[in-house]
Backbone bond lengths (Angstrom), bond angles and torsions (degrees), N, CA, C in turn:
res aa  C-N    CA-C-N  psi(-1)  N-CA   C-N-CA  omega(-1)  CA-C   N-CA-C  phi
1 M - - - 1.449 - - 1.543 111.55 -
2 F 1.297 117.92 -26.19 1.471 123.05 -177.84 1.492 109.92 -123.08
3 Q 1.363 116.31 129.58 1.445 119.91 171.25 1.500 111.31 -79.79
4 E 1.331 116.38 153.32 1.485 121.43 -176.28 1.509 111.16 -120.14
5 D 1.294 118.23 148.09 1.475 124.70 173.87 1.515 106.58 -124.97
6 P 1.310 120.72 95.80 1.466 122.21 -174.14 1.520 112.93 -75.48
7 G 1.277 118.38 0.11 1.471 121.52 -176.84 1.522 116.61 -80.95
8 M 1.329 116.74 -8.80 1.463 118.98 -176.69 1.524 111.27 -81.94
9 T 1.314 116.25 148.53 1.473 122.29 175.44 1.519 109.15 -130.31
10 T 1.311 115.92 172.30 1.447 121.47 178.75 1.520 110.23 -135.95
11 P 1.358 119.09 148.45 1.434 121.04 179.37 1.533 112.23 -55.92
12 K 1.287 118.02 153.32 1.475 122.03 -177.20 1.541 109.72 -121.26
13 H 1.338 113.37 129.04 1.452 122.34 175.33 1.498 106.98 -131.60
14 D 1.339 116.77 179.36 1.458 118.34 178.92 1.513 111.25 -79.12
15 A 1.334 116.99 166.54 1.475 122.63 -172.72 1.552 112.01 -62.11
16 D 1.318 116.77 -39.65 1.479 119.94 179.15 1.507 111.69 -61.35
17 W 1.322 116.45 -39.15 1.448 120.54 177.19 1.508 112.28 -60.12
18 Y 1.334 117.82 -47.42 1.494 121.65 179.96 1.524 108.67 -65.37
19 D 1.283 120.34 -38.23 1.481 120.06 177.01 1.507 111.34 -61.98
20 R 1.345 118.42 -41.22 1.434 120.74 178.81 1.497 111.30 -65.65
21 M 1.304 117.28 -43.29 1.452 122.71 -177.26 1.554 112.23 -63.08
22 Y 1.325 117.05 -33.55 1.474 120.21 -174.16 1.531 113.47 -105.18
23 N 1.300 116.74 4.81 1.494 118.81 179.77 1.561 108.84 -90.37
24 N 1.296 117.36 82.10 1.453 122.70 -177.33 1.538 110.25 -65.50
25 R 1.278 117.33 -35.52 1.469 118.65 -177.62 1.524 111.59 -64.81
26 A 1.350 115.50 -36.44 1.484 118.23 177.87 1.490 109.71 -70.17
27 M 1.331 118.53 -31.93 1.459 120.75 -179.60 1.504 114.13 -74.97
28 V 1.396 114.07 -23.37 1.489 119.15 -178.62 1.505 106.27 -125.05
29 P 1.317 120.08 87.38 1.481 121.78 -171.88 1.539 113.91 -59.35
30 D 1.353 116.34 -27.49 1.442 117.40 -179.11 1.530 112.77 -95.35
31 F 1.324 116.93 27.39 1.445 120.63 -177.89 1.491 113.64 -56.35
32 G 1.340 118.82 -30.84 1.440 122.19 179.73 1.528 113.84 -60.43
33 Q 1.311 117.27 -32.56 1.453 121.57 176.88 1.511 110.26 -63.04
34 Y 1.308 118.45 -37.47 1.462 121.09 178.15 1.546 110.21 -63.86
35 F 1.333 116.32 -48.76 1.451 120.40 179.62 1.531 112.64 -58.08
36 E 1.328 115.11 -44.24 1.492 119.50 179.08 1.511 111.92 -61.44
37 R 1.329 116.05 -43.53 1.460 117.10 -179.32 1.538 110.57 -70.42
38 W 1.304 118.82 -38.20 1.461 122.28 178.10 1.535 111.54 -58.56
39 V 1.343 115.97 -44.28 1.440 121.30 177.69 1.517 111.50 -62.63
40 R 1.302 116.34 -45.24 1.487 122.63 -178.48 1.517 109.61 -63.60
41 D 1.350 115.99 -48.27 1.475 118.82 -178.23 1.508 111.19 -69.01
42 S 1.312 118.70 -32.22 1.458 122.45 -179.30 1.543 110.58 -66.09
43 A 1.372 114.92 -40.18 1.473 117.78 177.30 1.508 111.12 -62.20
44 L 1.338 117.38 -38.39 1.449 119.09 176.21 1.518 112.52 -65.97
45 A 1.337 117.78 -38.26 1.436 120.37 177.40 1.502 113.32 -62.52
46 R 1.337 116.19 -37.02 1.501 118.77 179.94 1.565 110.29 -77.02
47 G 1.299 115.79 -9.96 1.471 117.34 175.04 1.514 111.97 -73.96
48 Q 1.306 117.11 -13.11 1.485 121.18 174.12 1.521 110.04 -88.37
49 A 1.295 117.19 -178.76 1.450 121.45 -178.86 1.511 109.70 -65.09
50 C 1.359 116.32 120.90 1.465 122.04 175.31 1.511 109.80 -162.89
51 S 1.312 115.26 162.76 1.441 122.68 175.62 1.498 107.44 -111.96
52 T 1.340 118.20 117.34 1.482 119.78 -175.84 1.509 111.80 -108.26
53 S 1.368 112.64 147.83 1.450 122.59 175.02 1.524 113.57 57.21
54 V 1.313 115.55 43.66 1.453 121.83 175.31 1.538 107.63 -75.88
55 P 1.340 118.38 126.91 1.468 118.04 -179.25 1.512 112.64 -68.49
56 Y 1.325 115.89 137.79 1.497 119.05 170.67 1.545 109.47 -116.50
57 G 1.352 117.87 -7.56 1.447 121.58 179.83 1.533 109.09 -156.11
58 A 1.336 114.29 -172.85 1.457 118.34 -175.24 1.509 113.63 -85.59
59 H 1.301 119.96 -26.36 1.462 121.84 -178.15 1.505 109.86 -70.57
60 T 1.348 115.23 147.06 1.485 119.07 -177.02 1.537 111.79 -62.50
61 S 1.333 119.12 -24.47 1.420 122.98 177.70 1.518 113.19 -78.85
62 E 1.303 117.86 -12.53 1.455 122.68 -170.19 1.577 110.05 -89.92
63 T 1.290 113.39 69.54 1.474 121.20 174.97 1.517 110.69 -130.13
64 L 1.327 114.53 163.78 1.446 119.29 178.92 1.543 111.21 -146.13
65 D 1.322 116.57 154.76 1.471 123.52 176.63 1.492 108.86 -105.83
66 I 1.345 115.80 140.94 1.449 122.78 -176.48 1.537 109.47 -121.84
67 F 1.312 116.09 123.65 1.466 123.37 178.49 1.519 107.48 -112.38
68 P 1.301 120.58 100.03 1.467 121.26 -171.97 1.496 113.78 -75.94
69 A 1.346 114.77 152.50 1.443 121.88 171.26 1.543 109.20 -77.29
70 E 1.321 117.01 166.24 1.445 119.96 179.66 1.535 110.93 -74.04
71 S 1.299 119.00 -29.01 1.462 121.86 -177.59 1.515 109.38 -110.30
72 A 1.330 116.23 157.62 1.454 123.12 179.83 1.497 111.38 -76.82
73 D 1.347 116.51 165.97 1.450 122.94 178.79 1.527 113.99 55.53
74 A 1.333 113.97 39.01 1.434 120.40 -178.14 1.533 111.52 -82.47
75 P 1.329 117.78 147.56 1.447 118.57 170.69 1.496 111.84 -60.02
76 V 1.334 117.65 152.71 1.464 122.09 -170.58 1.496 110.19 -117.63
77 L 1.333 117.40 125.54 1.467 123.96 171.20 1.476 108.80 -104.68
78 V 1.330 118.18 120.50 1.446 124.08 172.26 1.543 106.45 -102.80
79 F 1.329 114.50 116.16 1.517 118.73 179.97 1.514 108.31 -106.57
80 I 1.358 113.42 131.49 1.478 121.90 -178.55 1.506 107.63 -114.20
81 H 1.321 115.07 122.74 1.485 121.00 -178.02 1.504 113.16 -74.64
82 G 1.343 114.54 161.80 1.456 121.35 178.05 1.506 111.92 -101.23
83 G 1.321 115.58 -154.14 1.482 120.79 -176.37 1.536 112.43 117.24
84 Y 1.365 115.40 25.00 1.471 120.88 177.81 1.528 111.94 55.94
85 W 1.299 117.49 32.80 1.478 123.38 178.26 1.503 112.05 61.95
86 R 1.362 118.26 8.33 1.463 121.19 -174.04 1.514 113.49 -122.25
87 F 1.355 116.75 -19.22 1.468 121.59 -169.94 1.532 110.80 -134.27
88 L 1.297 114.10 170.06 1.454 126.01 172.62 1.528 112.65 70.98
89 D 1.326 115.49 178.07 1.413 121.39 -165.38 1.554 107.94 -155.63
90 K 1.309 117.56 158.32 1.429 120.78 176.48 1.507 111.76 -59.53
91 F 1.322 118.77 -36.02 1.459 119.88 -179.43 1.547 112.37 -64.70
92 D 1.317 117.72 -17.60 1.480 119.57 175.15 1.511 111.99 -81.28
93 H 1.328 118.25 -2.59 1.473 121.37 -171.21 1.531 114.12 -130.44
94 S 1.327 114.96 14.52 1.469 117.69 176.02 1.525 112.12 -60.80
95 F 1.279 118.19 -24.13 1.475 124.68 -179.09 1.507 114.20 -58.74
96 V 1.342 114.45 -20.64 1.466 119.02 178.61 1.523 110.37 -68.28
97 A 1.304 119.90 -27.24 1.458 122.61 -170.42 1.501 115.71 -68.25
98 P 1.354 121.43 -49.87 1.448 120.86 -170.23 1.523 115.83 -55.88
99 P 1.341 121.59 -42.72 1.469 118.86 179.60 1.546 112.95 -61.19
100 F 1.319 117.10 -31.02 1.464 119.17 -179.15 1.512 110.68 -86.76
101 Q 1.332 119.55 -29.08 1.438 120.66 170.19 1.541 110.67 -61.22
102 K 1.304 117.12 -40.32 1.458 121.31 -179.66 1.551 109.36 -65.02
103 A 1.333 116.16 -27.03 1.453 120.21 179.56 1.527 111.67 -85.52
104 G 1.345 116.81 -1.56 1.438 121.36 174.46 1.521 114.99 100.07
105 C 1.348 118.16 21.37 1.448 123.15 -176.21 1.518 111.57 -109.38
106 T 1.314 116.65 150.05 1.466 122.67 164.57 1.502 106.10 -89.81
107 V 1.371 113.92 134.30 1.467 119.40 -177.83 1.531 111.85 -114.87
108 V 1.271 117.83 135.05 1.457 124.00 178.20 1.528 109.53 -120.82
109 V 1.347 117.12 127.80 1.469 120.45 178.46 1.523 107.43 -120.70
110 P 1.369 119.34 106.38 1.455 121.97 -177.78 1.551 111.30 -87.69
111 N 1.276 115.36 157.98 1.450 124.05 169.10 1.513 109.58 -103.39
112 Y 1.322 114.77 165.43 1.465 121.35 172.88 1.497 109.91 -151.81
113 A 1.338 117.69 159.63 1.425 122.28 177.39 1.543 108.46 -69.45
114 L 1.333 113.53 159.82 1.463 118.22 -173.71 1.537 112.68 -114.63
115 C 1.294 117.27 144.91 1.477 121.65 173.71 1.500 108.50 -67.98
116 P 1.358 118.15 149.87 1.462 127.98 6.25 1.511 114.51 -90.38
117 A 1.335 120.11 6.94 1.442 120.83 178.40 1.524 110.92 -61.17
118 V 1.369 116.41 -31.95 1.459 122.74 175.98 1.511 107.41 -129.76
119 T 1.347 115.27 175.67 1.462 120.81 177.25 1.542 109.17 -101.97
120 V 1.337 114.94 165.60 1.441 119.27 176.21 1.527 111.86 -59.85
121 P 1.363 118.68 -44.86 1.487 116.63 174.99 1.530 113.26 -59.94
122 D 1.346 118.83 -31.97 1.452 121.30 175.04 1.517 109.93 -59.98
123 I 1.331 116.11 -44.88 1.450 121.16 -178.95 1.498 111.61 -64.62
124 A 1.334 115.36 -37.95 1.489 117.53 177.04 1.521 111.73 -62.25
125 M 1.317 116.23 -39.00 1.472 120.72 176.97 1.495 111.96 -67.48
126 Q 1.343 117.16 -35.13 1.463 118.86 175.52 1.514 109.66 -62.90
127 M 1.307 118.91 -38.96 1.472 119.48 178.91 1.524 109.49 -70.99
128 V 1.296 121.35 -31.06 1.510 122.02 172.71 1.514 108.53 -59.64
129 R 1.347 115.89 -45.54 1.489 118.94 179.87 1.540 111.60 -62.98
130 A 1.383 113.15 -39.19 1.478 117.27 -179.80 1.520 110.62 -62.63
131 L 1.336 116.48 -44.78 1.467 119.01 -177.64 1.525 111.88 -69.76
132 A 1.347 115.78 -32.99 1.438 118.29 174.40 1.527 112.39 -62.60
133 W 1.305 115.09 -40.03 1.456 122.03 175.94 1.535 110.34 -62.27
134 V 1.313 114.45 -47.57 1.484 119.01 -179.76 1.532 110.03 -57.82
135 W 1.346 117.46 -47.70 1.466 119.86 -179.85 1.513 112.04 -60.32
136 R 1.312 118.54 -36.79 1.478 122.03 -176.78 1.500 112.51 -80.07
137 H 1.341 119.09 -28.01 1.460 120.71 -167.51 1.537 116.54 -123.63
138 I 1.308 117.48 -11.13 1.462 117.73 -171.30 1.529 113.01 -66.37
139 A 1.307 116.64 -23.06 1.504 118.48 176.68 1.559 109.89 -61.22
140 E 1.289 117.31 -28.59 1.477 119.76 179.13 1.536 110.60 -68.08
141 Y 1.304 116.83 -15.58 1.454 122.40 -178.68 1.541 112.21 -111.91
142 G 1.336 115.98 13.19 1.460 120.84 178.69 1.525 114.90 88.38
143 G 1.310 120.03 5.96 1.442 121.02 179.58 1.490 111.99 -95.30
144 D 1.285 117.12 156.98 1.467 125.67 178.25 1.530 110.03 -98.01
145 P 1.336 119.01 109.89 1.463 120.40 -177.51 1.546 112.58 -67.41
146 R 1.300 116.73 -13.26 1.516 120.31 178.16 1.521 110.81 -82.05
147 R 1.351 118.46 -6.42 1.461 121.05 -175.57 1.551 108.89 -133.49
148 I 1.342 116.25 69.12 1.430 121.97 179.45 1.516 109.95 -105.20
149 T 1.321 117.84 125.15 1.445 123.37 175.44 1.542 106.10 -121.30
150 V 1.326 116.93 138.23 1.441 123.09 178.33 1.502 109.80 -109.22
151 A 1.311 117.62 133.68 1.447 123.79 171.60 1.517 109.06 -125.62
152 G 1.321 117.45 144.58 1.427 119.77 177.13 1.532 111.17 -149.88
153 H 1.342 115.08 154.76 1.423 122.23 -176.08 1.532 109.94 -113.74
154 S 1.305 119.63 127.76 1.448 125.57 178.03 1.507 110.56 57.81
155 A 1.339 121.52 -114.21 1.450 121.36 176.00 1.526 110.60 -58.95
156 G 1.333 116.13 -30.00 1.459 118.79 174.75 1.489 113.86 -67.18
157 G 1.367 116.38 -31.46 1.471 120.89 173.85 1.499 112.02 -62.65
158 H 1.396 114.52 -41.01 1.469 119.61 174.13 1.515 110.69 -57.04
159 L 1.323 115.90 -47.06 1.486 119.16 -176.92 1.534 111.93 -68.00
160 A 1.345 116.78 -32.82 1.478 119.60 175.39 1.496 110.56 -61.88
161 A 1.337 116.65 -43.98 1.481 119.96 179.50 1.526 110.64 -67.49
162 M 1.368 117.17 -37.07 1.441 118.93 177.16 1.520 111.35 -60.22
163 L 1.333 117.43 -39.22 1.462 122.06 -178.91 1.526 110.52 -67.13
164 M 1.320 117.15 -34.03 1.455 119.35 174.26 1.531 112.72 -62.16
165 A 1.334 115.44 -33.37 1.473 121.79 -177.98 1.545 112.63 -84.69
166 C 1.315 116.67 -7.72 1.487 119.59 -174.87 1.516 112.75 -65.56
167 Q 1.325 115.72 138.88 1.458 120.18 172.09 1.491 110.60 -96.03
168 W 1.328 114.65 87.84 1.490 121.66 -166.28 1.507 114.12 -60.13
169 P 1.324 121.41 -44.78 1.478 119.67 -179.69 1.539 112.75 -62.72
170 V 1.332 116.92 -22.80 1.479 119.33 176.47 1.498 109.12 -70.79
171 F 1.336 116.55 -38.46 1.453 119.91 177.39 1.479 114.05 -68.50
172 A 1.315 120.07 -40.84 1.481 126.04 178.26 1.508 109.78 -156.21
173 P 1.305 119.01 124.77 1.478 121.63 -172.23 1.515 112.66 -65.93
174 D 1.321 120.36 -19.10 1.446 120.79 177.81 1.519 115.01 -75.81
175 L 1.385 115.99 -12.01 1.458 120.67 -175.11 1.506 111.26 -87.46
176 P 1.340 116.90 141.67 1.485 118.50 174.18 1.496 110.07 -75.83
177 A 1.296 116.79 166.07 1.479 121.83 178.06 1.473 111.79 -67.09
178 D 1.348 119.46 -24.48 1.458 122.77 -173.65 1.502 111.27 -112.76
179 V 1.360 118.02 46.94 1.444 119.68 174.09 1.502 111.45 -51.94
180 V 1.350 118.00 -45.55 1.445 123.08 175.64 1.534 106.61 -101.38
181 H 1.287 115.23 115.92 1.480 119.66 -179.52 1.521 112.90 -78.96
182 N 1.339 116.54 -42.47 1.471 122.47 -178.22 1.504 109.60 -145.30
183 A 1.315 116.41 164.47 1.431 120.77 176.77 1.503 112.72 -149.21
184 L 1.352 114.97 156.65 1.465 122.96 -177.03 1.517 106.93 -130.95
185 S 1.304 119.63 112.64 1.465 124.01 175.41 1.475 109.83 -99.19
186 I 1.344 117.63 116.05 1.447 124.97 -178.79 1.551 109.35 -104.80
187 S 1.328 116.69 113.85 1.460 119.57 -177.02 1.520 110.50 53.77
188 G 1.317 115.36 44.09 1.448 119.17 -171.65 1.533 114.27 -83.19
189 L 1.311 117.52 162.37 1.456 127.22 -179.97 1.501 107.46 -115.70
190 H 1.338 116.31 112.22 1.438 118.26 -165.49 1.546 115.20 -113.66
191 E 1.300 116.30 -6.27 1.468 119.22 166.72 1.548 106.92 -140.89
192 L 1.325 116.06 143.77 1.472 119.85 -167.70 1.528 112.22 -102.70
193 E 1.318 119.52 -8.86 1.484 118.44 179.82 1.528 110.89 -61.85
194 S 1.304 118.44 -38.75 1.488 119.04 178.69 1.524 109.60 -72.31
195 I 1.290 118.62 -30.20 1.478 121.10 176.41 1.505 109.00 -64.10
196 R 1.327 117.64 -41.36 1.458 121.86 179.39 1.527 112.48 -62.76
197 R 1.332 117.09 -25.54 1.427 120.97 -177.21 1.562 112.99 -82.15
198 S 1.309 116.21 -0.65 1.466 120.64 176.10 1.513 108.51 -100.22
199 P 1.352 118.25 109.40 1.468 121.41 179.66 1.513 112.46 -54.38
200 M 1.335 116.12 -37.54 1.457 121.05 -178.73 1.505 110.94 -56.80
201 L 1.372 118.54 -39.24 1.430 123.16 -179.80 1.525 114.44 -88.21
202 Q 1.330 114.47 -39.92 1.422 121.39 -174.61 1.565 110.59 -63.99
203 S 1.306 116.82 -30.17 1.466 119.56 -178.84 1.561 111.73 -60.82
204 G 1.299 116.94 -26.97 1.437 120.06 179.61 1.549 113.56 -105.92
205 L 1.309 116.54 -22.67 1.473 120.26 -176.63 1.523 110.98 -89.98
206 L 1.335 118.13 -33.97 1.459 123.02 178.68 1.553 110.25 54.93
207 L 1.301 116.55 46.86 1.458 121.95 -177.77 1.520 110.35 -69.14
208 T 1.312 116.21 136.97 1.503 123.40 174.48 1.507 109.53 -108.95
209 D 1.308 114.52 172.27 1.469 117.83 174.76 1.568 110.40 -57.25
210 D 1.326 114.70 -41.95 1.457 118.36 -179.46 1.532 113.11 -63.76
211 H 1.291 115.68 -40.24 1.495 121.19 178.15 1.512 108.38 -61.82
212 V 1.306 117.88 -48.98 1.473 121.74 -178.28 1.503 110.38 -58.26
213 L 1.348 116.76 -43.66 1.433 120.34 -176.93 1.548 111.75 -68.53
214 K 1.343 116.44 -38.41 1.432 121.24 -175.96 1.547 114.57 -77.95
215 A 1.346 114.67 -22.68 1.462 118.38 -169.90 1.512 113.82 -127.84
216 S 1.316 116.78 32.71 1.508 121.33 173.88 1.493 108.11 -114.42
217 P 1.356 118.87 97.17 1.443 120.60 -174.00 1.520 114.62 -61.40
218 A 1.350 116.75 -28.66 1.447 120.73 178.37 1.525 112.36 -66.74
219 W 1.332 116.16 -19.15 1.447 123.32 177.59 1.547 114.03 -92.07
220 M 1.318 115.55 4.32 1.466 120.95 -177.68 1.504 110.46 -104.90
221 P 1.326 116.73 156.87 1.461 117.29 175.81 1.486 112.82 -62.87
222 A 1.316 117.33 149.95 1.452 119.97 179.27 1.542 110.10 -66.14
223 P 1.326 118.14 144.90 1.449 120.91 178.33 1.512 110.77 -66.63
224 A 1.285 115.08 159.67 1.481 120.83 -177.64 1.493 113.86 -78.49
225 R 1.344 115.68 -14.04 1.486 119.96 -175.07 1.500 110.35 -153.40
226 G 1.313 117.03 167.05 1.438 123.76 177.56 1.507 114.50 84.69
227 E 1.349 116.40 170.25 1.449 122.44 177.34 1.523 110.90 -125.70
228 L 1.323 115.28 140.79 1.433 123.23 172.43 1.533 107.61 -115.80
229 M 1.324 115.76 123.12 1.470 121.85 173.30 1.527 110.58 -100.12
230 C 1.314 118.59 138.87 1.440 121.29 -179.58 1.541 109.17 -124.76
231 V 1.304 115.69 130.15 1.467 120.62 178.96 1.539 108.73 -136.62
232 V 1.309 114.27 149.16 1.471 121.04 -179.71 1.541 108.41 -145.24
233 G 1.299 117.85 159.73 1.453 120.58 177.07 1.485 109.75 -76.51
234 G 1.344 117.01 135.82 1.449 120.83 178.16 1.531 112.60 -61.83
235 D 1.331 118.12 -20.35 1.441 121.57 -177.68 1.518 110.96 -98.27
236 E 1.329 119.26 9.06 1.462 121.58 178.68 1.518 109.98 -79.42
237 S 1.310 117.27 173.63 1.455 122.17 -173.90 1.535 112.53 -71.16
238 Q 1.311 114.62 164.02 1.468 121.07 178.61 1.550 111.21 -53.47
239 E 1.324 114.90 -39.63 1.480 118.17 -177.82 1.526 111.70 -69.02
240 F 1.323 119.31 -39.71 1.440 121.34 176.98 1.525 111.90 -65.25
241 L 1.312 115.46 -37.14 1.455 118.36 175.95 1.561 111.17 -64.98
242 R 1.341 114.69 -40.26 1.450 118.18 177.68 1.513 112.67 -66.98
243 Q 1.332 116.41 -42.62 1.437 121.40 179.63 1.524 110.55 -61.44
244 N 1.334 116.44 -35.61 1.458 120.00 -179.76 1.529 111.80 -67.47
245 A 1.345 116.67 -40.91 1.458 120.23 -177.90 1.518 111.39 -76.32
246 L 1.337 116.39 -19.78 1.472 121.69 -173.15 1.521 113.30 -59.53
247 M 1.321 118.00 -41.24 1.471 119.48 -175.35 1.516 112.71 -65.58
248 Q 1.333 117.08 -37.68 1.456 119.72 177.48 1.550 110.35 -67.60
249 Q 1.335 116.13 -38.24 1.450 119.90 177.02 1.549 110.59 -64.24
250 A 1.331 117.06 -37.75 1.457 121.86 -175.24 1.505 112.14 -80.16
251 W 1.346 118.18 -42.03 1.462 121.95 -172.84 1.532 113.84 -102.92
252 G 1.324 117.23 -12.99 1.478 120.55 178.01 1.499 110.80 89.19
253 V 1.367 113.17 165.10 1.413 118.85 -176.98 1.554 114.84 -74.36
254 K 1.320 117.29 -16.49 1.468 118.94 176.64 1.505 109.97 -67.70
255 R 1.298 117.32 -41.24 1.480 121.31 -177.61 1.541 111.04 -92.41
256 V 1.334 117.87 -26.87 1.459 120.16 178.92 1.551 107.22 -127.10
257 P 1.357 115.54 78.28 1.468 117.46 -175.22 1.513 115.50 -63.56
258 K 1.370 116.49 -26.05 1.476 120.55 -176.65 1.510 110.14 -132.01
259 A 1.296 116.35 133.61 1.465 125.69 170.80 1.529 105.92 -136.86
260 L 1.329 116.37 89.08 1.438 122.18 -167.21 1.546 114.36 -112.67
261 A 1.288 117.32 149.86 1.456 122.72 171.53 1.517 107.71 -110.11
262 M 1.333 115.47 127.52 1.461 121.85 -178.59 1.522 112.01 -89.96
263 P 1.325 118.80 114.50 1.471 122.07 -177.97 1.547 111.27 -56.41
264 G 1.341 114.92 139.99 1.448 120.18 172.59 1.505 115.65 75.13
265 R 1.332 116.53 6.75 1.485 119.58 -179.58 1.523 110.77 -111.77
266 Q 1.334 117.32 141.40 1.418 124.37 173.90 1.508 110.35 -110.74
267 H 1.299 117.27 -174.08 1.471 120.92 -167.52 1.558 112.17 -59.75
268 F 1.325 116.76 -41.48 1.452 120.11 -174.77 1.508 111.93 -84.27
269 S 1.320 116.74 -37.10 1.458 119.39 179.63 1.547 110.85 -71.72
270 M 1.301 119.19 -13.40 1.458 122.29 172.44 1.549 111.29 -62.71
271 L 1.312 114.76 -37.75 1.476 116.59 -179.28 1.524 108.95 -73.12
272 D 1.285 119.10 -33.88 1.497 121.64 173.63 1.543 108.13 -61.15
273 A 1.352 116.89 -37.82 1.462 118.61 -179.26 1.536 110.83 -61.16
274 L 1.309 118.08 -37.41 1.456 122.19 177.73 1.539 111.06 -56.60
275 C 1.318 116.20 -35.44 1.462 119.77 -174.54 1.528 113.68 -96.24
276 D 1.287 117.17 2.91 1.473 121.20 -178.53 1.544 107.06 -95.52
277 A 1.301 117.32 110.46 1.477 122.59 -174.71 1.493 111.59 -59.67
278 A 1.331 119.85 -16.51 1.459 122.92 -179.00 1.501 112.15 -96.32
279 H 1.311 120.02 -5.21 1.440 121.50 -172.97 1.510 112.91 -94.64
280 P 1.324 118.11 146.13 1.479 119.86 -178.64 1.514 115.05 -60.49
281 V 1.364 119.51 -25.54 1.459 119.54 177.35 1.542 110.45 -69.49
282 H 1.325 116.28 -38.85 1.448 120.58 176.94 1.534 108.63 -65.70
283 H 1.317 119.20 -41.57 1.434 122.52 177.38 1.489 112.00 -61.12
284 M 1.349 116.78 -41.05 1.428 121.13 177.84 1.525 111.78 -60.02
285 A 1.319 115.50 -43.95 1.504 117.44 176.53 1.502 111.91 -64.32
286 C 1.289 118.44 -41.21 1.459 121.57 177.71 1.519 111.80 -62.00
287 D 1.329 117.22 -38.60 1.442 120.87 178.29 1.554 110.21 -61.74
288 L 1.351 116.08 -42.65 1.470 120.38 177.98 1.516 111.23 -63.36
289 L 1.301 115.04 -37.06 1.482 121.89 179.47 1.519 113.86 -76.97
290 G 1.334 117.17 -18.87 1.440 122.08 -177.34 1.508 114.16 76.18
291 V 1.348 116.75 32.63 1.462 122.89 177.74 1.547 111.20 -126.10
292 R 1.274 116.18 166.08 1.464 120.43 172.68 1.510 111.35 -96.10
293 P 1.339 118.11 142.72 1.471 119.95 177.98 1.526 109.87 -57.21
294 S 1.303 116.65 147.50 1.426 120.73 -174.42 1.517 113.12 -62.34
295 A 1.324 117.71 -27.27 1.461 121.78 -177.43 1.550 110.72 -83.75
296 A 1.305 114.80 -10.27 1.488 117.73 -175.25 1.531 110.37 -75.24
């Protein structure tokens, strides 16, 4: 499903340096307050009309939540949560849906299995199955399968980029080449060799050479269509800033027109920016979806 380019390399530093660069919780001491608020706001979001834990595959983790728009044939936002492929859950991220529902979108939030029970390439294939399900079934929930945009945060940004690179008809002949029209990677991780060099992360991810090769979107050929936007917090680490710029360097400005750093934002407040109808990150997502922000 994914082509590989084994010629790419990544800068090399010592293990402690990589741990510092990727330890977002150490960089944001009050990170727990974000998680608590996300859980609280997500419970409120699910109190509205939605379909929760709809199966998209056979594994118990392969379920998704659907937050429908008020009108039919609505553009579809699929949001993929982060957590370094090891933590968190779709139920922690329902709060993403309401701002985009107000803008006229149907929102889908899928779950996936977590490492080390599975590998990162396994998770990427789960997201392929989730998007195939969305394309085949979202019309039953008022969404337009011809207008699917994927957004993801952190590890979810990695998965959003992977879905842009997917060769959909190879996965299933009934799927069009453009299942995913556009994508937004928020504080995304786009090559995994540097992730493997962090003992803090590698202890749970158990990345191999093969995993890195199969699941580094920056090492894959640029897709033939669509746009990927990349954004990162200006206050994030040197590595997150590099990872953000990497996709534009790899795929070019035609496929990645924007690779921006947002001043005054760190890793967790970047996700809040996505949900703030007045923030440029929210506007960027709305542009990809072809809708106007609800506050506009």
